[in-house]
C-alpha positions as a Markdown table, in Angstrom:
| # | Residue | x | y | z |
|---|---|---|---|---|
| 1 | Unk | 2.9 | 26.6 | -12.4 |
| 2 | Unk | -0.5 | 25.6 | -10.8 |
| 3 | Unk | -2.2 | 22.5 | -12.6 |
| 4 | Unk | -5.4 | 25.5 | -11.8 |
| 5 | Unk | -5.8 | 27.3 | -15.0 |
| 6 | Unk | -4.6 | 31.2 | -13.8 |
| 7 | Unk | -1.4 | 30.1 | -11.2 |
| 8 | Unk | -4.4 | 30.1 | -8.4 |
| 9 | Unk | -4.0 | 26.5 | -6.2 |
| 10 | Unk | -4.9 | 23.6 | -8.2 |
| 11 | Unk | -9.2 | 23.4 | -7.7 |
| 12 | Unk | -9.9 | 26.7 | -5.7 |
| 13 | Unk | -13.9 | 26.6 | -5.4 |
| 14 | Unk | -14.8 | 22.6 | -6.2 |
| 15 | Unk | -15.0 | 20.3 | -3.6 |
| 16 | Unk | -11.6 | 19.4 | -3.1 |
| 17 | Unk | -12.5 | 16.1 | -0.8 |
| 18 | Unk | -13.1 | 14.5 | -3.8 |
| 19 | Unk | -9.9 | 12.2 | -5.1 |
| 20 | Unk | -12.1 | 10.0 | -7.3 |
| 21 | Unk | -9.2 | 9.4 | -9.6 |
| 22 | Unk | -7.1 | 7.9 | -6.7 |
| 23 | Unk | -9.4 | 6.2 | -5.1 |
| 24 | Unk | -9.7 | 3.9 | -8.9 |
| 25 | Unk | -5.5 | 4.5 | -8.7 |
| 26 | Unk | -6.4 | 2.2 | -5.4 |
| 27 | Unk | -7.0 | -0.4 | -7.2 |
| 28 | Unk | -4.3 | -1.3 | -9.5 |
| 29 | Unk | -1.5 | -0.8 | -6.9 |
| 30 | Unk | -3.8 | -3.6 | -4.5 |
| 31 | Unk | -3.5 | -5.2 | -8.0 |
| 32 | Unk | 0.3 | -5.6 | -8.6 |
| 33 | Unk | 0.5 | -6.9 | -4.4 |
| 34 | Unk | -1.8 | -9.3 | -5.5 |
| 35 | Unk | 0.7 | -10.3 | -8.5 |
| 36 | Unk | 3.4 | -9.6 | -7.1 |
| 37 | Unk | 1.5 | -13.0 | -4.1 |
| 38 | Unk | 0.7 | -14.6 | -6.9 |
| 39 | Unk | 3.9 | -14.7 | -8.5 |
| 40 | Unk | 5.6 | -16.8 | -5.7 |
| 41 | Unk | 3.1 | -19.5 | -5.9 |
| 42 | Unk | 5.3 | -20.6 | -9.5 |
| 43 | Unk | 1.6 | -22.2 | -10.4 |
| 44 | Unk | 3.0 | -23.0 | -14.4 |
| 45 | Unk | 4.2 | -26.4 | -15.4 |
| 46 | Unk | 6.3 | -24.6 | -17.0 |
| 47 | Unk | 9.5 | -23.0 | -15.9 |
| 48 | Unk | 9.7 | -20.2 | -18.0 |
| 49 | Unk | 6.5 | -19.2 | -17.6 |
| 50 | Unk | 7.1 | -19.1 | -13.6 |
| 51 | Unk | 10.6 | -17.1 | -13.9 |
| 52 | Unk | 9.2 | -14.4 | -15.7 |
| 53 | Unk | 6.7 | -13.6 | -12.8 |
| 54 | Unk | 9.5 | -13.8 | -10.7 |
| 55 | Unk | 12.3 | -11.6 | -12.5 |
| 56 | Unk | 10.0 | -8.9 | -13.4 |
| 57 | Unk | 6.5 | -9.4 | -11.1 |
| 58 | Unk | 8.4 | -10.4 | -7.9 |
| 59 | Unk | 8.8 | -6.5 | -7.1 |
| 60 | Unk | 5.6 | -5.3 | -8.5 |
| 61 | Unk | 4.5 | -5.6 | -4.6 |
| 62 | Unk | 7.2 | -2.8 | -4.0 |
| 63 | Unk | 5.7 | -0.6 | -6.6 |
| 64 | Unk | 2.0 | -0.4 | -4.6 |
| 65 | Unk | 3.1 | -0.6 | -0.8 |
| 66 | Unk | 5.4 | 2.4 | -1.9 |
| 67 | Unk | 2.4 | 4.4 | -3.7 |
| 68 | Unk | 0.0 | 3.2 | -1.0 |
| 69 | Unk | 2.6 | 4.7 | 1.4 |
| 70 | Unk | 2.5 | 9.0 | -0.6 |
| 71 | Unk | -1.6 | 8.8 | -1.3 |
| 72 | Unk | -1.7 | 8.1 | 2.6 |
| 73 | Unk | 0.9 | 11.8 | 3.2 |
| 74 | Unk | -1.2 | 13.0 | 0.1 |
| 75 | Unk | -4.0 | 12.7 | 1.1 |
| 76 | Unk | -3.8 | 12.4 | 4.7 |
| 77 | Unk | -2.5 | 16.7 | 4.1 |
| 78 | Unk | -5.6 | 17.0 | 1.1 |
| 79 | Unk | -8.4 | 16.6 | 3.4 |
| 80 | Unk | -7.4 | 18.0 | 6.5 |
| 81 | Unk | -9.7 | 21.0 | 8.1 |
| 82 | Unk | -8.1 | 23.1 | 10.6 |
| 83 | Unk | -8.7 | 22.7 | 13.8 |
| 84 | Unk | -9.6 | 19.7 | 13.9 |
| 85 | Unk | -8.9 | 18.1 | 16.9 |
| 86 | Unk | -5.9 | 15.1 | 17.2 |
| 87 | Unk | -8.3 | 13.1 | 19.3 |
| 88 | Unk | -11.3 | 13.2 | 16.5 |
| 89 | Unk | -8.2 | 12.4 | 13.6 |
| 90 | Unk | -6.7 | 9.1 | 15.5 |
| 91 | Unk | -10.8 | 8.2 | 16.6 |
| 92 | Unk | -11.8 | 8.7 | 12.0 |
| 93 | Unk | -7.8 | 6.7 | 11.3 |
| 94 | Unk | -8.3 | 3.6 | 14.3 |
| 95 | Unk | -11.6 | 3.1 | 13.1 |
| 96 | Unk | -10.9 | 2.9 | 9.8 |
| 97 | Unk | -7.8 | 0.9 | 9.6 |
| 98 | Unk | -7.8 | -2.0 | 12.8 |
| 99 | Unk | -12.1 | -4.0 | 12.0 |
| 100 | Unk | -10.7 | -4.5 | 9.0 |
| 101 | Unk | -6.9 | -5.8 | 10.5 |
| 102 | Unk | -9.1 | -7.1 | 13.5 |
| 103 | Unk | -11.3 | -9.4 | 12.1 |
| 104 | Unk | -8.7 | -10.7 | 9.6 |
| 105 | Unk | -6.0 | -11.7 | 11.8 |
| 106 | Unk | -8.7 | -13.5 | 13.1 |
| 107 | Unk | -9.8 | -15.4 | 9.9 |
| 108 | Unk | -6.0 | -16.2 | 9.4 |
| 109 | Unk | -5.6 | -17.7 | 13.1 |
| 110 | Unk | -7.8 | -20.3 | 12.4 |
| 111 | Unk | -7.1 | -21.0 | 9.5 |
| 112 | Unk | -3.5 | -21.5 | 10.6 |
| 113 | Unk | -4.7 | -23.6 | 13.2 |
| 114 | Unk | -7.2 | -26.0 | 10.6 |
| 115 | Unk | -4.0 | -26.9 | 9.1 |
| 116 | Unk | -1.8 | -27.7 | 11.9 |
| 117 | Unk | 0.0 | -24.5 | 11.9 |
| 118 | Unk | 1.9 | -24.1 | 15.7 |
| 119 | Unk | 0.5 | -21.0 | 17.0 |
| 120 | Unk | 3.4 | -19.1 | 18.8 |
| 121 | Unk | 3.6 | -15.9 | 20.9 |
| 122 | Unk | 5.4 | -14.6 | 19.0 |
| 123 | Unk | 4.1 | -14.9 | 15.3 |
| 124 | Unk | 0.6 | -14.0 | 16.9 |
| 125 | Unk | 0.5 | -11.3 | 19.2 |
| 126 | Unk | 3.0 | -8.5 | 17.8 |
| 127 | Unk | 0.9 | -8.3 | 15.1 |
| 128 | Unk | -2.2 | -8.3 | 16.6 |
| 129 | Unk | -1.6 | -5.1 | 18.1 |
| 130 | Unk | 0.4 | -4.0 | 14.3 |
| 131 | Unk | 4.5 | -4.2 | 16.6 |
| 132 | Unk | 5.2 | -6.4 | 13.9 |
| 133 | Unk | 7.2 | -4.0 | 11.9 |
| 134 | Unk | 9.5 | -3.1 | 14.2 |
| 135 | Unk | 11.3 | -6.3 | 14.8 |
| 136 | Unk | 13.5 | -8.5 | 12.4 |
| 137 | Unk | 11.5 | -11.6 | 12.8 |
| 138 | Unk | 10.7 | -13.5 | 9.6 |
| 139 | Unk | 8.0 | -15.6 | 12.2 |
| 140 | Unk | 7.4 | -11.8 | 13.6 |
| 141 | Unk | 6.6 | -10.3 | 10.3 |
| 142 | Unk | 4.6 | -13.2 | 8.8 |
| 143 | Unk | 1.6 | -13.0 | 11.4 |
| 144 | Unk | -1.4 | -14.7 | 10.8 |
| 145 | Unk | -1.5 | -12.2 | 8.2 |
| 146 | Unk | 1.3 | -11.4 | 6.5 |
| 147 | Unk | 0.1 | -8.2 | 4.1 |
| 148 | Unk | -0.9 | -6.5 | 7.9 |
| 149 | Unk | 3.2 | -5.8 | 7.9 |
| 150 | Unk | 2.5 | -2.4 | 6.1 |
| 151 | Unk | -0.6 | -1.5 | 8.8 |
| 152 | Unk | 2.4 | -1.2 | 10.7 |
| 153 | Unk | 4.3 | 1.8 | 8.8 |
| 154 | Unk | 0.1 | 3.3 | 8.7 |
| 155 | Unk | 0.2 | 2.9 | 12.9 |
| 156 | Unk | 3.4 | 5.4 | 13.0 |
| 157 | Unk | 2.7 | 8.1 | 9.5 |
| 158 | Unk | -1.0 | 8.1 | 11.4 |
| 159 | Unk | 0.9 | 8.9 | 15.2 |
| 160 | Unk | 3.2 | 10.9 | 13.2 |
| 161 | Unk | 1.1 | 13.9 | 11.3 |
| 162 | Unk | -1.0 | 15.6 | 13.9 |
| 163 | Unk | 3.5 | 16.8 | 14.2 |
| 164 | Unk | 4.4 | 16.3 | 10.9 |
| 165 | Unk | 1.6 | 18.3 | 9.3 |
| 166 | Unk | 2.7 | 21.5 | 10.9 |
| 167 | Unk | 5.5 | 22.0 | 9.9 |
| 168 | Unk | 5.5 | 21.3 | 6.2 |
| 169 | Unk | 2.7 | 23.9 | 6.8 |
| 170 | Unk | 4.9 | 26.2 | 7.9 |
| 171 | Unk | 7.7 | 25.3 | 4.9 |
| 172 | Unk | 7.1 | 28.7 | 2.3 |
| 173 | Unk | 6.1 | 27.6 | -0.9 |
| 174 | Unk | 8.0 | 28.5 | -3.0 |
| 175 | Unk | 11.2 | 26.1 | -0.7 |
| 176 | Unk | 8.3 | 22.7 | -1.1 |
| 177 | Unk | 9.9 | 21.2 | -3.6 |
| 178 | Unk | 13.5 | 21.5 | -1.8 |
| 179 | Unk | 12.2 | 19.2 | 0.5 |
| 180 | Unk | 10.7 | 16.7 | -2.2 |
| 181 | Unk | 14.3 | 16.2 | -3.4 |
| 182 | Unk | 15.7 | 15.7 | 0.6 |
| 183 | Unk | 12.9 | 13.1 | 0.9 |
| 184 | Unk | 14.0 | 11.7 | -2.3 |
| 185 | Unk | 17.3 | 11.8 | -1.5 |
| 186 | Unk | 17.1 | 10.5 | 1.8 |
| 187 | Unk | 14.8 | 7.3 | 1.0 |
| 188 | Unk | 18.1 | 6.6 | -1.7 |
| 189 | Unk | 20.8 | 7.1 | 1.4 |
| 190 | Unk | 19.1 | 4.6 | 2.9 |
| 191 | Unk | 19.9 | 1.2 | 1.1 |
| 192 | Unk | 23.5 | 3.1 | 2.0 |
| 193 | Unk | 22.8 | 3.6 | 5.8 |
| 194 | Unk | 21.7 | -0.5 | 5.5 |
| 195 | Unk | 25.4 | -1.8 | 3.8 |
| 196 | Unk | 26.3 | -1.6 | 7.7 |
| 197 | Unk | 23.7 | -4.4 | 8.8 |
| 198 | Unk | 25.2 | -7.9 | 9.1 |
| 199 | Unk | 25.1 | -9.5 | 5.2 |
| 200 | Unk | 24.0 | -12.8 | 6.1 |
| 201 | Unk | 21.7 | -14.7 | 6.7 |
| 202 | Unk | 20.1 | -14.3 | 3.4 |
| 203 | Unk | 16.7 | -12.8 | 2.7 |
| 204 | Unk | 13.9 | -15.9 | 1.2 |
| 205 | Unk | 12.6 | -13.8 | -1.3 |
| 206 | Unk | 14.8 | -11.0 | -2.5 |
| 207 | Unk | 18.5 | -11.8 | -3.0 |
| 208 | Unk | 19.7 | -9.8 | 0.1 |
| 209 | Unk | 21.1 | -9.7 | 3.9 |
| 210 | Unk | 17.4 | -9.8 | 5.7 |
| 211 | Unk | 18.5 | -7.3 | 8.0 |
| 212 | Unk | 19.0 | -5.4 | 4.6 |
| 213 | Unk | 16.1 | -6.0 | 3.4 |
| 214 | Unk | 13.3 | -5.4 | 6.8 |
| 215 | Unk | 15.8 | -2.4 | 7.4 |
| 216 | Unk | 15.0 | -0.8 | 3.6 |
| 217 | Unk | 11.9 | -2.2 | 3.8 |
| 218 | Unk | 9.8 | -3.4 | 6.6 |
| 219 | Unk | 11.3 | -0.9 | 9.7 |
| 220 | Unk | 8.4 | 1.4 | 9.2 |
| 221 | Unk | 10.7 | 4.4 | 9.9 |
| 222 | Unk | 13.0 | 3.6 | 7.5 |
| 223 | Unk | 8.9 | 4.0 | 5.3 |
| 224 | Unk | 7.9 | 7.0 | 6.7 |
| 225 | Unk | 9.9 | 9.6 | 4.3 |
| 226 | Unk | 7.7 | 8.6 | 1.5 |
| 227 | Unk | 4.6 | 9.7 | 3.8 |
| 228 | Unk | 6.7 | 13.0 | 4.0 |
| 229 | Unk | 7.1 | 13.2 | 0.3 |
| 230 | Unk | 3.0 | 12.4 | 0.0 |
| 231 | Unk | 2.4 | 15.7 | 2.6 |
| 232 | Unk | 4.5 | 17.7 | 0.3 |
| 233 | Unk | 3.2 | 17.1 | -3.1 |
| 234 | Unk | -0.3 | 17.8 | -1.8 |
| 235 | Unk | 1.2 | 20.9 | -0.1 |
| 236 | Unk | 2.6 | 21.8 | -3.9 |
| 237 | Unk | 0.1 | 21.2 | -5.3 |
| 238 | Unk | -2.9 | 23.1 | -3.1 |
| 239 | Unk | -0.4 | 26.1 | -2.7 |
| 240 | Unk | -0.7 | 26.4 | -6.8 |
| 241 | Unk | 3.4 | 25.5 | -7.3 |
| 242 | Unk | 2.9 | 22.2 | -9.1 |
| 243 | Unk | 4.2 | 22.4 | -12.7 |
| 244 | Unk | 2.5 | 21.3 | -15.4 |
| 245 | Unk | 2.8 | 18.1 | -15.3 |
| 246 | Unk | 0.6 | 15.0 | -17.1 |
| 247 | Unk | 0.3 | 11.9 | -15.6 |
| 248 | Unk | 0.9 | 10.4 | -19.3 |
| 249 | Unk | 4.0 | 11.5 | -18.2 |
| 250 | Unk | 3.8 | 10.5 | -14.2 |
| 251 | Unk | 3.2 | 7.3 | -15.4 |
| 252 | Unk | 6.2 | 7.0 | -17.7 |
| 253 | Unk | 8.2 | 7.9 | -15.3 |
| 254 | Unk | 7.2 | 5.2 | -12.2 |
| 255 | Unk | 7.3 | 2.7 | -15.4 |
| 256 | Unk | 10.8 | 4.3 | -16.0 |
| 257 | Unk | 10.9 | 4.0 | -11.7 |
| 258 | Unk | 10.2 | 0.0 | -12.3 |
| 259 | Unk | 12.9 | -0.6 | -15.0 |
| 260 | Unk | 14.7 | 0.5 | -12.3 |
| 261 | Unk | 13.7 | -1.2 | -9.2 |
| 262 | Unk | 14.0 | -4.5 | -10.7 |
| 263 | Unk | 17.6 | -3.8 | -12.0 |
| 264 | Unk | 19.5 | -2.7 | -9.2 |
| 265 | Unk | 21.1 | -4.1 | -6.3 |
| 266 | Unk | 21.1 | -5.2 | -3.0 |
| 267 | Unk | 18.7 | -3.2 | -1.3 |
| 268 | Unk | 18.8 | 0.1 | -3.9 |
| 269 | Unk | 16.0 | -1.8 | -5.6 |
| 270 | Unk | 13.5 | -1.4 | -2.7 |
| 271 | Unk | 11.1 | 1.5 | -2.6 |
| 272 | Unk | 14.0 | 4.2 | -3.7 |
| 273 | Unk | 13.6 | 3.9 | -7.3 |
| 274 | Unk | 9.8 | 4.6 | -8.3 |
| 275 | Unk | 8.8 | 7.1 | -4.9 |
| 276 | Unk | 9.5 | 10.5 | -6.7 |
| 277 | Unk | 7.5 | 9.1 | -9.8 |
| 278 | Unk | 4.7 | 7.4 | -8.3 |
| 279 | Unk | 4.5 | 10.8 | -6.3 |
| 280 | Unk | 4.1 | 13.0 | -9.6 |
| 281 | Unk | 1.6 | 10.3 | -10.7 |
| 282 | Unk | -0.1 | 11.1 | -7.4 |
| 283 | Unk | 0.1 | 15.2 | -7.4 |
| 284 | Unk | -1.0 | 15.7 | -11.1 |
| 285 | Unk | -4.3 | 13.1 | -11.2 |
| 286 | Unk | -4.8 | 14.7 | -8.1 |
| 287 | Unk | -4.8 | 18.2 | -9.7 |
| 288 | Unk | -6.8 | 17.1 | -12.7 |
| 289 | Unk | -9.3 | 16.4 | -10.1 |
| 290 | Unk | -10.0 | 19.6 | -8.9 |
| 291 | Unk | -9.6 | 21.2 | -11.3 |
| 292 | Unk | -13.3 | 19.1 | -12.6 |
| 293 | Unk | -11.2 | 17.0 | -16.1 |
| 294 | Unk | -11.5 | 13.3 | -15.8 |
| 295 | Unk | -8.4 | 10.9 | -16.3 |
| 296 | Unk | -9.4 | 7.5 | -16.8 |
| 297 | Unk | -9.3 | 6.2 | -13.4 |
| 298 | Unk | -12.1 | 7.7 | -12.7 |
| 299 | Unk | -14.6 | 5.2 | -13.6 |
| 300 | Unk | -17.4 | 4.2 | -11.9 |
| 301 | Unk | -15.4 | 0.5 | -12.2 |
| 302 | Unk | -12.8 | 1.4 | -10.9 |
| 303 | Unk | -13.8 | 3.7 | -8.6 |
| 304 | Unk | -15.8 | 0.3 | -6.6 |
| 305 | Unk | -12.8 | -1.4 | -7.3 |
| 306 | Unk | -10.5 | 2.0 | -5.4 |
| 307 | Unk | -13.4 | 1.5 | -2.2 |
| 308 | Unk | -12.9 | -2.4 | -1.4 |
| 309 | Unk | -9.3 | -2.5 | -2.6 |
| 310 | Unk | -8.1 | -1.8 | 1.2 |
| 311 | Unk | -10.9 | -5.3 | 2.9 |
| 312 | Unk | -9.0 | -6.8 | -1.1 |
| 313 | Unk | -5.6 | -6.8 | -0.2 |
| 314 | Unk | -6.9 | -8.0 | 3.8 |
| 315 | Unk | -7.8 | -10.9 | 2.3 |
| 316 | Unk | -6.2 | -11.6 | -1.0 |
| 317 | Unk | -3.0 | -13.6 | 0.5 |
| 318 | Unk | -5.2 | -15.4 | 2.4 |
| 319 | Unk | -7.4 | -16.3 | -0.4 |
| 320 | Unk | -3.4 | -17.2 | -1.8 |
| 321 | Unk | -2.4 | -19.5 | 0.7 |
| 322 | Unk | -5.6 | -21.4 | 1.9 |
| 323 | Unk | -7.6 | -21.4 | -1.6 |
| 324 | Unk | -7.7 | -23.0 | -5.1 |
| 325 | Unk | -3.6 | -22.6 | -5.1 |
| 326 | Unk | -2.8 | -24.0 | -1.8 |
| 327 | Unk | 0.2 | -22.4 | -0.5 |
| 328 | Unk | -0.3 | -22.9 | 2.2 |
| 329 | Unk | -0.9 | -26.8 | 2.4 |
| 330 | Unk | 1.6 | -27.7 | 0.3 |
| 331 | Unk | 4.3 | -25.4 | 2.2 |
| 332 | Unk | 6.6 | -24.8 | -1.0 |
| 333 | Unk | 6.6 | -22.9 | -4.1 |
| 334 | Unk | 5.6 | -24.9 | -6.8 |
| 335 | Unk | 4.0 | -27.8 | -5.2 |
| 336 | Unk | 1.1 | -27.6 | -7.1 |
| 337 | Unk | 1.4 | -26.8 | -10.7 |
| 338 | Unk | -0.4 | -26.5 | -14.0 |
| 339 | Unk | -0.6 | -25.8 | -17.7 |
| 340 | Unk | -0.7 | -22.6 | -18.4 |
| 341 | Unk | -4.1 | -22.4 | -19.9 |
| 342 | Unk | -5.2 | -24.2 | -16.1 |
| 343 | Unk | -2.7 | -21.6 | -14.4 |
| 344 | Unk | -5.0 | -18.9 | -15.6 |
| 345 | Unk | -7.5 | -19.9 | -14.8 |
| 346 | Unk | -6.6 | -20.9 | -11.2 |
| 347 | Unk | -5.2 | -17.3 | -10.8 |
| 348 | Unk | -8.5 | -15.7 | -12.5 |
| 349 | Unk | -10.3 | -17.9 | -9.6 |
| 350 | Unk | -8.4 | -17.0 | -6.8 |
| 351 | Unk | -8.9 | -13.3 | -7.5 |
| 352 | Unk | -12.3 | -13.8 | -8.8 |
| 353 | Unk | -12.6 | -15.2 | -4.7 |
| 354 | Unk | -10.6 | -12.4 | -3.8 |
| 355 | Unk | -12.4 | -9.5 | -4.7 |
| 356 | Unk | -16.0 | -12.0 | -3.8 |
| 357 | Unk | -14.2 | -11.7 | -0.2 |
| 358 | Unk | -12.8 | -8.8 | -0.4 |
| 359 | Unk | -16.5 | -7.1 | -1.1 |
| 360 | Unk | -18.1 | -8.7 | 1.8 |
| 361 | Unk | -15.4 | -7.6 | 4.4 |
| 362 | Unk | -16.0 | -3.9 | 3.5 |
| 363 | Unk | -20.0 | -4.3 | 3.0 |
| 364 | Unk | -19.9 | -5.6 | 6.6 |
| 365 | Unk | -17.6 | -4.2 | 8.7 |
| 366 | Unk | -15.6 | -1.4 | 6.8 |
| 367 | Unk | -18.5 | 0.7 | 6.1 |
| 368 | Unk | -21.0 | -0.5 | 8.3 |
| 369 | Unk | -18.1 | 1.0 | 11.6 |
| 370 | Unk | -16.8 | 4.1 | 9.2 |
| 371 | Unk | -20.4 | 5.2 | 9.0 |
| 372 | Unk | -21.1 | 4.4 | 13.0 |
| 373 | Unk | -17.4 | 5.1 | 14.6 |
| 374 | Unk | -15.4 | 6.9 | 11.6 |
| 375 | Unk | -16.7 | 10.1 | 10.8 |
| 376 | Unk | -18.9 | 13.1 | 13.2 |
| 377 | Unk | -22.0 | 12.7 | 12.4 |
| 378 | Unk | -22.6 | 16.5 | 11.2 |
| 379 | Unk | -20.5 | 14.4 | 7.8 |
| 380 | Unk | -22.5 | 11.6 | 8.1 |
| 381 | Unk | -25.3 | 12.9 | 7.4 |
| 382 | Unk | -23.7 | 16.1 | 4.8 |
| 383 | Unk | -22.2 | 12.9 | 2.3 |
| 384 | Unk | -23.6 | 9.8 | 2.9 |
| 385 | Unk | -22.3 | 6.3 | 2.8 |
| 386 | Unk | -19.5 | 6.2 | 4.2 |
| 387 | Unk | -16.1 | 5.9 | 2.1 |
| 388 | Unk | -18.6 | 6.8 | -1.3 |
| 389 | Unk | -16.5 | 8.8 | -4.1 |
| 390 | Unk | -13.3 | 9.6 | -1.9 |
| 391 | Unk | -9.8 | 8.5 | -2.1 |
| 392 | Unk | -9.3 | 6.5 | 1.1 |
| 393 | Unk | -5.2 | 5.9 | 2.8 |
| 394 | Unk | -5.5 | 3.4 | 3.7 |
| 395 | Unk | -3.6 | 0.4 | 2.1 |
| 396 | Unk | -3.9 | -1.9 | -0.1 |
| 397 | Unk | -0.3 | -3.8 | 0.6 |
| 398 | Unk | -1.3 | -4.4 | -1.1 |
| 399 | Unk | 0.3 | -6.1 | 0.7 |
| 400 | Unk | -1.4 | -0.9 | 1.0 |
| 401 | Unk | -2.2 | -0.6 | 1.1 |
| 402 | Unk | -0.6 | -2.7 | -0.6 |
| 403 | Unk | 1.6 | -5.6 | 0.0 |
| 404 | Unk | 4.7 | -6.9 | 0.7 |
| 405 | Unk | 7.0 | -8.8 | -2.3 |
| 406 | Unk | 6.7 | -12.3 | -3.0 |
| 407 | Unk | 5.7 | -14.4 | 0.9 |
| 408 | Unk | 7.3 | -17.0 | 2.0 |
| 409 | Unk | 5.5 | -20.6 | 1.0 |
| 410 | Unk | 5.6 | -21.5 | 4.9 |
| 411 | Unk | 2.4 | -23.6 | 5.4 |
| 412 | Unk | 0.3 | -21.4 | 7.9 |
| 413 | Unk | 2.9 | -18.5 | 8.6 |
| 414 | Unk | 1.2 | -16.2 | 7.0 |
| 415 | Unk | 4.6 | -13.8 | 6.1 |
| 416 | Unk | 4.3 | -11.8 | 3.4 |
| 417 | Unk | 7.8 | -10.4 | 0.9 |
């Protein structure tokens, strides 16, 4: 039943702190968020191509964000140590999350001011404090750098982890799969509950009520089941209860889940269809890493991109808004269009700039801060430069991790779908 031979807990006798394949997969999730945010710009002068991107990529970022939320629970549980004090845990997560956010929040503020956008307390203060996702307001959620909405969810996850993990550890191993089913059912129940909310006004980004969209997608409490799902799956692998699901099968299930995501109406296509498949994929890949079996995601380039993915996620939307695509300057999707080769070139330049700025943020802010304040002196001495080779949990949300689905192209708002 386990990923390791003989039914012993996966990875017995190995260095369980290293999950390079999950680090590499973070880049794929971050790239999905990037593609969603690029799709909203409608850069092609051929409407059919813009429609194709809108139809098939406008929710790719949903998948990327969900990946990071499940990954957070999985990796935090995987690396949790007995006797770790909540204060030490909170310190590590604060220094992992907030410095990149603070820098990009300030850069977004300066770019908004330079673009002549109106700066308000509602559009700046909640996002600085990572409270914006709790408030059902477009202006508030957008803040100065839209993708930071997902960090508000991560804050809730981190605050609750020292409480949730002991409870999950009390679940008998043979009942862990039952609780995976419970969390999946909760995720499918949330869209049903959302039907009680007002049916108008409509969201500017997806064909459903903004109230329902906010409740299912942005509200941190509604994303907590995905985090708990990651915790449960990590415990399943660690306790030898993992079924032998190969990562290619889990990947196919994730593709099927995404097909449902872009097909299901209203709020049912937000998070629920891909949560469990993504969790199975994460667990399957982690089990292979723990058993010492490689995956295509563990290559040097993929791991490097994965390490940079959080910083990439935090800068990419600012590049889309204020860079070659000029979304903030035009104020509307499709205002800047190019021929197919030209649009692909501009998208490529935007991606390259996002990687470059992301690398700079990673090297100049994330790594030094984590090296100086994010870990104990003993851990720093053992593992060397911060972040190398391990699966970090910070979202690359994209838009995560991770980010959001498409973004409102209003100059300077930074609102992310």
